[in-house]
N, C-alpha and C positions, 0 to 999 in steps of 0.2 A: 535292199533289205527284204528278206522273205517274210518277216513277221510283221503284221500290221498293227500292233498294240505294245503299249508300254507294260513290260514284265518286270519292272524294277522290283528288287527284293526277292525275286524267285532265285533259286538255285539249280542247276542241272547238272548232271554227269554224263560225259558223252564220251564213250569207248571210241577209239580211232578219231578222236577229235582234232587231231592235228594234220590230218591228209585226206584227199578225196572228199567224199561226201560227208565225212565226219567234220572236216575243216570248213566246208561251207556252212553246217550246221552251227558249229562254235562261232563263226563270225555273224551269223543272222541273230542267235540268241544273245550275244554279247552286245549286238546293236540295239538290242530290245531293252538293255538294262538288266540282263539275267547274268548272274556269277557263275561261270562255267568251269567245272572240275574236269581235266582231261587225263585220265589214266594213260601212261605210255611207256614202251620199252626204253625209248631213246628220249632224254630229256632234252638234250641238246638239239635234236632235229625238231622236237616240239616247240621249244622256245623260239627257234629260227622262224618257223612257219606261223607262230602265234604273236610275233612281235608286232607291238602297236595297238593289240586287243585289250580293252580294260576289263578288269575282272575276271580274268581267267587264271586259274590255278592249276598247275602241272605236278601231278603225282607219278614219279619216276620209278622205273623197275618193274613194271608190270608186265607179266607174260601170261595171257588167258589160258595157255597150254598147262601152265604151273600152278596148281591149286594153293601151294603155299605162298606164291607170289599175289594171288587174288586175295587170299586172307590178309596179307600185310597191306594191299592196297585198300580194302575195306576198312581197315583201322585207321589208316592215314586219311582217309575220307571222313571217317567218323570224327576225327580230331578237328578238321577243316570246317565242318558243318554240323549243325544239330538237325537239319531236315532236307529233303532233296524232293523238289517238285516234280522233276522230270529225269528218268533215266533212258537215254538213247543208247542202244547197242548198236554201233553203226560199224564197229571194227569187224574184220572179216577177212578170209581169203578163200581162193577159188582154184579148183583143178590143180592141187599141187601133187607132186609126185608121192609114192607112199613113204611116210615118215611117223612111225608108231611113236606116242611119246607116254611118259607117266608109265603106268603098269602094262601098257600095250594099247592104249586107246588109239584109235584113228584121229590123226593129226587135225583134219577139217572139223569133225565132230567136236574135238575138244576145244578148238579155238572158237568156232561159231556158235556152239551151243553149251558145252559143259562148263566152260569159263564163264560165260555170261550167266548161266543158272547160278553158279554158286557166288558170284558177285552179287546177284540181284537178292539172293536169300540171305547175304550177310548185311546187306543194306536196307532190308525190309523194315526195320524199325524206323528209319529216317524216311523211308517212303510213306509209311502209314501216317507218320506225324503230319506230313503235308497233303496227304490224300493225293498221291502223286500219279503221274502217267509213265508207264513203262512202254518204250518203243523198241521192238525188235525188227532189225533190217533183215528180212528174208529176200526171197528173189523169186522170179518165174522159174529159176532153176529147181524149184522144189518139184516141178513136174517130172524130173528125172528119176526121183525114187522116193517111194514111201520108207519109214523106218524098217530096217532090216532086222527084225527083231531076233532072228535065229543067228546072225553075223554082222552085227552092228560096226565091228572093227575090222571087217574084210580080211579074216583070218583064212578064208578059202579061196582068195584072188582079189586083186585090187582092181578098182575102176574109178579114175579120179573123178569122173562126170558124176557117176552114181553116190560116190562119197560126199560130193557137194550137194547134191540133190537131197539127199539124206539129211545132211545138216541143215538144210534151208526148210525143210519140212519141219525138222525139230523146232527151228524158230517159231513157226506158225502154231505149232501145238503147245509150245511153251507160253507163247501169249493167252492162248485160248484157257489153259488152265490156271495160270497166273491170274487172269481177271475173275474167275470164279473164286480162287481162294482170297483174292483181295477185297471183294465186295464189300465185307463188311467192315473195312478199314479204309473204304474211300479209295482203294487203289485201283486204277484201271490199266489194261494191257492191250497193245494192239501190234500187229504183224504187217509188213508191207513189202510190195515190190517197188523199187525206186525207179525202174525203168532201164533201158540200155544207156549206160555212160561209160566213156572211157576215163577209167581212174587207174590207180597202181593196182586194182584187184586183178587186172590182166597180166601181171608182171611174170606169172608163170607160163605163159603161152609164148611161142616163138611168133615172130612177124609172119612166117610161112603159115602157122596154123590160124592165125587171126585172118590172113588173107582167104585161107581155106573156108573160113567160117563165114565169110563174107561181110566182116567187120570194117576191114582196112585195106587199102591198096599196098603195093611193095613201097611206096614212099612213106607210108604211115598216116595217109590222109584216111579220114573216117568216110567209108562209102555205104556204110550199112544203113537201111532204112530205120527211121523213127528214133535215131540216137538223140539223147538230151545232152545238154551241157550240165556240168556239176551242181551248179546253182538250180537249174530245172530239177535235177535228180534228188536234191535234198528236200523238194517243196513238200512231199507227201509226208516225209518223216516230222517236219516241222509242224504241218498241219494236224497229224495225230497227236503231236505233244503239246499244242496250244489251242486247237480251234474249239471254240464253245459250243459248235454244232455236234461235237462228238462227246458230249458230256454225258454220262450214264449209258453209252453205247459202246462199252469196251469188248473185247474179245474178237474183234473183226480183223479180217484182212484188207487192206487197201491198197489202190494204185491209182496214180494219176489224179491224186486228191479226191478221190472217190471211193465208197465201199465196192469192192470188187464182186463181180457175179461169180456163180460157182461154174468152173470149167464143164465145157460140153464134153460128154464121152467122146472119146476119139479126136478131141480137139487138140491143137498142137500149143506148145509153150507160147509161140508169137501171137497166138490169138487171145492169150491173157486169161484172167480168171484165176480161181483157187481150187485145186484138185479136192474133191470131196473127202478123201482120206486125210488131208490137213485140217479138216474141221471135224473130225470124228471125236467126240467127246470122251468115249471111252479110250481111245489112243492116247489123247491128250494126258488122262489121268495116269494110264499105264506108262507112258513115257516120263511123267513127273516123278512117279514112283522109283522107275528104273534109274533115271538121272539123280535123284536123291541118294539112292543105293551107291552108285558109283562114285559120286563126290563127297559123300558122308556129309551132306548140308540139306537144309530144309528150311521153310519159313518159319519164324520162331512165333507161330500161331498159339493162343491160349487153348 
C-alpha cells in the first residue's frame, strides 16, 4: 500500500484508473478507504482489472478525445457523488501516429490535455465542495516541446515526439493556472513526472524502437537505467494527492516525491527538473484561455 493513512469517506476520480500507473493508484487509494471512480472506454476491461477492489465505481464509454463523451462522463460522475476530494489525471498516450480528432485537433493534445481540461472544468463544483487536489500526470517528455502557439495541431508537419512533449508541457501549465484559479475555493493542483516505467504507454513503439532508445533488449527485458516498477511510478502522484506536506503549496511540478528543481540551461531530459517555459505564468494563462476557447468549457467561477 502506497498511502500511509486512512482516507475513508473520501472520493477520488482517476482517469486511466484500470491500467498502468492509474491502476496502481486506484489500488492504493481503495486500500486506504477511498471510493474511487474510474472513467473508462472499456467497462469490461476495467471491471476485470479492478475485480476484488472495494468501493470502485466504473463509468463507461468515456473517450477523452470526444468532448461529448467527456460531458456525459461528468454528468454520470455528478450523479455518483456530491463531492470529489482528488482528481488524478493519469490517462494518457505517447508518440502516436498522426490522427487528427474532432475539428482537426492533434490526438495527443486532445487526450492528454483537452479532455482532462474539459472534465476538470465540468467537475469543478464538486472539487470546490471538497477543497480537492487535482493531479496532472506530465512527464520529463515535456522537455521535447513548449506549446506550439502558431501550430498546436501540427498542420505544417507532424512530429510524434514533439506532439507528446507539447501535451506534457500543457499538463504542467494547466496545473499551474488551475491552482491559481482554485485558490479561493480550496482547490490545489500539481503536475508531476512519474519516472521511467514500462506500462501500456509504450504500445505505439516497436520493440526495435525501444531497443534503439536503450529501454529494453530484443527479448523485452528492461535494460535502461533508473526504470521504476509501476508501484514506484505511482508514488509521486499519490504523494501529490494525499500528503499533508503539500497543503497550501499547489502549482508545483514534482518528481520522485519531491518538488522538482528548474532544469539547467542545456540540460537533458534524463537530468530531470522542469523547463522554465512550463512554469511561465503568462503562458499558463494564455494556454488556459486558448484551451477554454477550443473546448467551449471553463471553470464556473463567480
